[in-house]
C-alpha positions, 0 to 999 in steps of 0.5 A: 318599572320592567327590567329591560327600562331599568337604568340599574341593569345597566351596572350589571350588563356593563360589568359583564361586558368589560370582564369578557373577552368579547361581547357583541353590541346592536340596535335591534333594527327592522330587519331583526324583529320582521318590519322588513320583507325579509324571509330570513327570522333572526338577529342579523350579526355584523360580518366582523362578528364571526370570531365571537361564534367560529374559529374562521369567517364563513366563505362564499359558497357554503354555508356554517351552522353552530348551536348555541343556548342563550340565556335571556334576561327573563330567565328562558334559555333558547335552543338557538344556531348561530348561521353564516349564510354564504351561498347564491347572492347571500353573504350574511351571519344571523342568529336564528331559532328561538322558539315559539312564542319568544317575545324580544324580537316582535315589532315593539323592540325594534330600537332596542339595544341587545347586548350578547356575551360568550360564557362557555361550552356554547352558552352566551348572556344576552341583554335588552335595553328598551328605553332612552335612560337604560341604553344611555346608562349602559353607554356611560358605563362602558363609555360606548356611543350609538355610532359605535355600535353593531360591532365587537367590543373587547373589555367594553372597548370597540375592536378594530375590524381591519387593519385600515381601522387600526392604521387610522387609529394608530393615526389619530392616537398620535395626534391625541396625544400631541394634542393631550401634551399640550393642554393647560387645562385639567379637562377640555369642554365638550365644545372644545373636545368637538372642534379638536375632533374636527381638526383631527379627523380633517388632518386624517382623511383629508375630506373637508368638501364632505361637509356639503357633499355628504354631511350625514356620514361627515357627522357620524365620522366626528362623532366617532372621532371625538369619542376616541379623542375623549377616551383618550384624554380621560385615560391620561387624566384618570390612570394616574389617580387610579393608580395612586389608589383611594383613601376611603370608599367615599373618595373612590365613589365621588371619583367615579361618579364625577367620570360618569357626569363627564361622560353623560355631558360629553354625550349630551352635547355631541350631536348637538355641536356637530351639527352646528359645525355643519350648519357652519359650513354649509352657511345656514343661520340659526341660533342654538339654544335661544329661549323661546318662552319661559324657561324653553331652549330648543336645540335650534331655531331657523333662521334665528330667534330674532325671526322667532320673536318678530310677529312679522315674521312667517311662522311657517318659514320657522324651523325648529330641531332638536338633537337627541342621542336616542330618542325611544322616549325623549322624542315627547319632550321636543312637544312643546319647546316653541310655542309658535310651532305648536302646531306645525312640524317639528324636526327631531335629529338623532343617532337612533338606530331603528324605531317601531312603527307604533312609536314612528306613527306616534311621531307622525301624529305629533307632527315630529319629523325624523331626522337621521344619518343617512347609513342609518336608515335602512335600520327602520321599517322599510314603510317608513323610509321615504317619511325620514329625512337625512341630514343633507335633506334638511340642510338643503330644506333650511337653505331653501326657506333662507332664499325664500326668506330673501325673496320676502324681505327684497 
């Protein structure tokens, strides 16, 4: 197996990220890998990550350059350059100058997870994960989620980028502590944590109307809040055990594995729970995790599993939606989840930011319709963005089908 597909690499990179004072993590977008009309080659770096490279942020009206050496996982070293472009209409940071024949910014690397950590003397380490298993394994090791990438990490944890975000975290942490103090169980279920995250998010932001008007941003906010709540519970429950110490290596490994398994379980269910909450708020009928045939249980069937099993119900009015946090490889798993819909469009909702054009063409050929939060559309190849649906677009689609179904039965 290629090193970029190996989950074993996640252990090494997670250790490096946790020891580094700062690290930068992002999905490589179509803009990074040359799949857009951008005239500037190189890896785009979020504005708030300037402190990884510079003493101060770039100022409009000027350009800044810094020469850096990057060590890549295959052993090559590039004499690269970190640039701030601040003249004219531009206000962006990029890493450029990778040399001829550089393999990691080709279109097939769109959607790969890029991790950059500093050493000293202008030397940086770069790592790349290019499969779902390796990406998710890294996320589990550092307790990270896709919605909190394209940003700086400090000792493995996201850095608050401004005063507003810092105040938000303080307010949420107060709510989290109050909730944790009232818990009567060691660790709540993933469904309960998802629900409580939505409650806390609403108490802080007070914009319940966005579940209808802007569900794409709402689900990102919910997932981010759940991630913070989960970490808060994990810290309160785990630190006393860690501080107490372990009697054997086996007991330590068992405890560590229980933490990783809990993280994996939460991550696997989070998107599904919040999608269900959006569907409920938008009064969309569905059945979650219902049996279609044999052991097949798609995440959502619309309008219901009863309609699916009724031969009198038109197949063209049935909808299957799968929810997968990342989908570079795993999208193929949804192709056979419902026999009645084998020849029909299957919908896949993901938090993946960017996929190569060849993968998108494969999905199209297999009648898989991608659904992503609207803010993530720009990470996909420009020529394909109008074919990708937002979550709001999907909700409107199933609601329109419901109205059609009502007319059919009336």
